[in-house]
C-alpha positions in Angstrom: 44.7 18.8 -5.0 41.4 18.5 -3.5 40.8 15.7 -0.7 36.8 16.2 0.9 37.1 13.0 3.2 39.1 10.0 3.7 38.2 6.2 4.5 39.5 3.7 6.4 38.2 0.5 5.7 38.8 -2.6 7.2 38.3 -6.3 5.6 38.9 -9.8 6.0 38.8 -12.1 3.5 39.9 -15.7 3.1 42.6 -16.8 0.3 41.0 -20.3 -2.1 44.1 -22.1 -0.7 46.8 -21.9 2.6 49.8 -20.5 1.3 53.3 -21.2 2.7 56.4 -19.4 3.4 59.4 -19.9 5.3 58.0 -17.8 8.3 54.2 -19.4 8.5 51.1 -20.2 6.7 48.0 -17.4 5.8 44.6 -18.5 5.2 43.0 -15.3 6.0 44.2 -11.8 4.9 43.6 -8.8 6.8 44.1 -5.8 5.9 42.9 -1.7 5.0 41.3 -0.4 1.8 41.9 3.0 2.0 39.8 5.8 0.0 40.5 9.4 -0.6 37.7 11.6 -2.3 37.3 15.1 -3.5 34.6 17.3 -3.6 33.7 16.2 -7.8 32.9 12.7 -6.1 36.1 11.3 -7.6 37.4 8.4 -5.5 41.1 7.3 -5.2 42.1 3.8 -3.1 44.5 2.3 -2.1 45.2 -0.8 -0.4 47.5 -2.2 3.2 49.9 -5.0 2.9 50.9 -5.8 6.4 49.7 -9.3 7.6 48.1 -9.9 11.0 51.9 -10.7 12.4 55.2 -9.7 12.1 56.6 -12.4 10.0 57.7 -10.6 7.1 58.4 -7.1 8.3 57.7 -5.6 12.2 54.7 -3.9 10.3 51.3 -5.6 11.1 47.0 -4.6 10.5 46.8 -2.9 14.3 50.2 -1.2 13.8 48.8 0.3 10.4 45.5 1.4 12.0 47.7 2.9 14.8 49.6 4.9 12.4 47.0 5.9 10.3 44.6 7.2 12.4 46.9 9.1 14.9 49.9 10.0 12.9 49.4 10.2 8.6 46.4 11.3 8.5 46.1 13.7 10.5 49.9 14.5 8.8 47.3 15.0 5.8 44.7 17.2 7.6 46.8 19.4 8.3 48.5 20.0 4.9 47.2 21.2 1.1 48.1 18.7 -1.1 49.1 19.6 -5.0 50.7 16.5 -6.0 51.3 12.7 -5.2 54.7 13.2 -4.5 54.3 15.7 -1.3 52.9 12.8 0.2 56.4 11.2 1.3 57.7 14.7 2.0 55.5 15.3 4.7 55.7 11.3 6.2 59.0 11.8 6.5 59.3 12.7 10.3 57.4 9.9 10.9 60.2 6.2 11.2 59.3 3.6 8.7 55.8 2.5 9.3 56.1 1.9 4.9 53.2 0.6 4.6 51.1 2.5 6.6 52.7 5.2 4.1 51.6 3.6 1.2 48.4 2.5 1.8 47.1 6.6 2.0 49.7 7.0 -0.9 48.3 5.0 -3.3 44.5 6.7 -2.3 46.1 9.6 -3.1 47.5 9.1 -6.5 44.4 7.3 -7.9 42.5 10.3 -6.9 45.0 12.5 -8.7 44.6 10.5 -12.0 41.8 10.3 -11.7 41.6 14.0 -11.6 44.1 14.8 -14.2 41.5 11.8 -16.1 44.3 10.1 -17.4 45.6 6.4 -16.2 47.4 5.7 -13.1 49.9 3.9 -15.2 50.1 7.1 -17.5 50.6 9.4 -14.1 53.1 7.8 -13.0 54.9 8.0 -16.0 54.7 4.0 -17.7 54.7 3.0 -21.0 53.5 -0.3 -21.6 50.4 -1.3 -22.4 50.7 -5.3 -21.3 53.1 -6.4 -19.0 54.2 -10.0 -18.4 53.9 -11.5 -15.0 54.6 -15.0 -13.5 53.2 -17.0 -10.1 54.6 -17.4 -6.6 53.8 -20.9 -5.5 53.8 -21.7 -1.5 55.9 -24.5 -0.3 53.4 -27.4 -0.5 52.9 -31.0 1.7 54.4 -33.1 -0.5 57.2 -32.4 -4.0 54.3 -34.0 -6.3 51.7 -32.2 -4.7 54.3 -29.2 -5.9 55.0 -30.5 -9.6 51.7 -30.4 -10.0 50.7 -26.6 -9.5 53.7 -25.9 -11.5 52.2 -28.0 -14.7 49.1 -26.4 -14.2 50.7 -22.8 -13.5 53.7 -23.6 -16.8 50.6 -24.2 -19.2 48.3 -21.1 -18.4 51.4 -19.2 -19.7 53.1 -17.5 -16.5 56.4 -16.3 -17.9 58.3 -17.2 -14.7 58.1 -19.6 -11.5 58.8 -18.7 -7.5 58.8 -21.3 -5.7 59.5 -20.7 -1.6 62.2 -22.7 0.2 63.6 -23.0 3.4 65.9 -25.2 5.0 65.3 -29.2 4.4 63.0 -27.6 1.5 65.6 -26.8 -1.0 68.0 -28.7 -2.5 66.1 -32.4 -3.3 62.9 -30.5 -4.6 64.5 -28.3 -6.8 66.2 -30.8 -8.0 63.2 -32.6 -8.6 61.8 -29.3 -10.0 64.2 -28.5 -12.0 64.1 -32.6 -13.9 60.4 -32.2 -14.5 61.2 -28.6 -16.0 64.6 -27.9 -17.8 64.2 -25.2 -19.9 60.9 -23.4 -17.1 62.4 -19.9 -16.3 62.0 -20.8 -12.2 63.6 -18.7 -9.5 64.1 -19.7 -5.6 62.4 -17.3 -2.4 63.3 -17.7 0.8 62.6 -15.0 2.8 65.0 -14.8 4.8 65.5 -18.7 6.4 69.3 -19.1 6.3 72.6 -17.9 7.9 76.3 -17.3 6.8 77.3 -20.8 7.8 74.3 -22.2 5.0 76.6 -20.6 2.7 77.7 -24.2 1.5 73.9 -25.0 0.9 72.9 -22.4 -1.0 76.4 -22.9 -3.1 74.9 -26.2 -4.5 72.1 -24.2 -6.2 74.4 -23.1 -8.9 73.6 -26.5 -9.7 70.0 -25.5 -11.2 70.1 -22.4 -13.4 67.8 -20.3 -11.2 66.9 -16.8 -12.4 67.5 -15.6 -9.0 67.5 -16.4 -4.9 65.4 -14.0 -3.5 66.6 -12.9 -0.4 68.2 -15.7 1.0 69.7 -14.1 4.7 69.0 -12.2 7.1 65.5 -9.4 6.9 68.2 -6.4 7.5 71.3 -7.8 5.7 73.7 -6.4 3.0 76.6 -6.7 4.3 76.4 -11.2 4.2 74.4 -11.1 1.0 77.6 -9.3 -0.8 79.7 -11.8 0.7 77.7 -14.9 -0.4 77.3 -12.8 -3.8 80.9 -13.6 -4.4 80.7 -16.9 -4.0 78.0 -18.0 -6.0 76.8 -17.4 -9.9 73.3 -17.9 -9.4 72.0 -13.6 -9.4 70.6 -12.8 -5.9 67.3 -10.6 -5.6 67.0 -8.5 -2.5 63.6 -8.3 -1.4 62.9 -7.6 2.4 66.4 -5.0 2.7 65.2 -2.7 0.7 62.6 0.3 2.1 64.5 2.9 0.4 66.5 4.8 -2.6 69.1 4.3 -0.1 69.2 1.1 0.7 69.2 0.2 -2.7 72.2 2.3 -3.8 74.1 0.4 -0.4 73.3 -2.4 -1.6 74.2 -2.4 -5.3 77.8 -0.1 -4.2 78.7 -3.6 -1.5 77.8 -5.9 -4.7 75.0 -7.2 -2.2 72.3 -8.3 -5.1 72.3 -8.2 -8.8 68.7 -7.7 -8.5 66.1 -5.9 -7.1 62.3 -6.8 -6.2 60.3 -4.0 -5.4 57.2 -4.0 -3.5 55.3 -0.5 -3.1 54.5 -1.1 0.6 58.0 -1.9 1.8 59.4 0.8 0.6 56.5 3.2 1.6 54.8 4.0 -1.5 54.9 4.7 -5.5 56.9 8.1 -5.1 59.5 5.6 -3.4 59.1 3.1 -6.0 59.4 5.1 -8.9 63.1 6.4 -7.3 64.3 3.4 -6.8 63.3 1.9 -10.2 65.0 5.3 -12.3 68.2 4.3 -9.7 67.9 0.9 -11.2 67.8 2.1 -14.9 70.6 4.2 -14.9 72.4 1.5 -13.1 71.2 -1.2 -15.3 69.8 -3.5 -12.7 66.7 -5.8 -13.6 63.8 -4.9 -11.3 60.6 -6.8 -11.1 57.2 -6.0 -8.7 57.1 -8.5 -6.2 53.5 -9.1 -4.6 52.1 -9.2 -1.0 48.7 -11.8 -2.4 46.8 -8.5 -2.5 42.9 -7.9 -3.2 42.2 -5.9 -7.2 43.2 -2.8 -5.6 46.9 -3.3 -5.1 47.1 -5.2 -7.6 46.2 -2.3 -10.4 49.1 -0.4 -8.8 50.9 -3.2 -8.7 50.3 -3.2 -13.0 50.7 0.7 -12.9 53.9 0.5 -11.4 55.1 -2.3 -14.0 54.6 -0.4 -16.6 57.6 2.4 -16.0 60.9 0.4 -18.2 62.8 -1.2 -16.0 60.9 -3.5 -15.3 62.3 -6.7 -17.3 61.6 -9.6 -15.1 57.9 -10.6 -14.6 56.6 -9.7 -11.6 54.1 -11.7 -8.9 51.1 -9.9 -10.1 48.8 -12.9 -11.2 45.2 -13.1 -12.1 42.8 -12.4 -9.3 41.1 -16.0 -9.5 44.7 -17.8 -8.6 44.3 -16.4 -5.3 40.1 -15.4 -4.1 36.9 -16.8 -5.0 36.1 -13.0 -4.8 38.1 -10.3 -5.6 36.7 -6.9 -5.4 38.0 -4.9 -7.8 35.4 -5.5 -11.9 36.8 -7.1 -13.9 39.5 -9.0 -11.8 42.6 -8.4 -12.6 43.1 -11.4 -16.0 46.8 -12.7 -16.5 46.4 -14.3 -20.9 49.1 -16.7 -21.1 51.5 -15.2 -19.3 50.5 -11.0 -19.9 48.2 -8.8 -17.8 47.0 -6.0 -20.7 47.3 -2.2 -18.7 44.2 -0.8 -18.5 43.6 2.5 -19.6 40.6 3.8 -17.9 41.4 7.1 -15.4 43.0 5.8 -12.2 43.9 2.0 -11.3 41.4 1.4 -14.2 39.5 -1.2 -12.6 36.3 0.0 -10.9 35.1 -1.2 -7.3 32.3 -3.9 -6.7 30.6 -2.2 -4.2 28.7 -5.6 -3.3 32.2 -7.9 -2.7 34.0 -4.2 -1.1 30.6 -4.5 1.8 30.5 -8.2 2.2 34.0 -8.4 3.2 34.1 -5.1 5.2 34.4 -5.3 8.7 34.4 -1.8 9.6 34.6 1.5 8.1 36.0 5.0 10.1 35.5 8.3 8.2 37.9 11.3 8.7 36.4 14.8 7.2 39.2 17.2 5.5 
């Protein structure tokens, strides 16, 4: 692979609506778009997914910038690449910082696919021509507001509804939701809001025939989740606890969960995401692709990853218009009746809307190779 130049671009975009979870409310999203350029004029794009504050993991926008500029980009400048799979090996001496790693690796994967004149999905080994998607709904001011939003998305055809929960916004909320939507595929996402002392409360959620409860306990735990899973019928899905193939294997061996959420940024990039997918395929563990309020670039990477065969559950990659007044890709990601058709043009399959990209850009730094 030939890389001539790498651009690091800082963006800020306003969400259409505030998005609330157990750890806080987000209205503005600041993030990086990475761009790898070769001597032939091919451009590959990636996206960072860390938030401004260390709510979800310890990474932030500021730490991503520091690690990319001072450690990861110099490693790329010093080493010649032949395949994107080599990036994660080069980055291995830098501990953690998976979102920073994934942001750069993603641009290199997109560039590689464009150099090969194939789609990113094909480069990853994906076969699906369309993927099913659900939608994630944040905590609302009232249950009636939540029910109205669910109604709109059920009518739009989304295949699964994910609801954020936390202590005090769980049993009674889900009880009312299930009364209104007795047959809808519903899951609950706790974002680590509960402790072992809350097991009795989580056991009560078995009443609602949920697809799964996502990450109910601590963000770095797999032991207590195993205890919880042994006491409830509802499948536990791990999210924040899974950073690598090694974490996946340990969670499987302990019985910590029955489902895995794969997020490209959380696990350090597409190469590691593929390894986790392959392990779950071998051990018959259902997986799905989670979302991090990405712009169109990150959504395009999620779509490509979801074409792999073991992504058997609808993911979080809803259409761009659910979150943004204007996205930075053309065409925007569109879900029709809960289905996204996978683009087959080279790379991520979407063109960058350069006017929108410039509009939301705060600054750009260029690194020569």
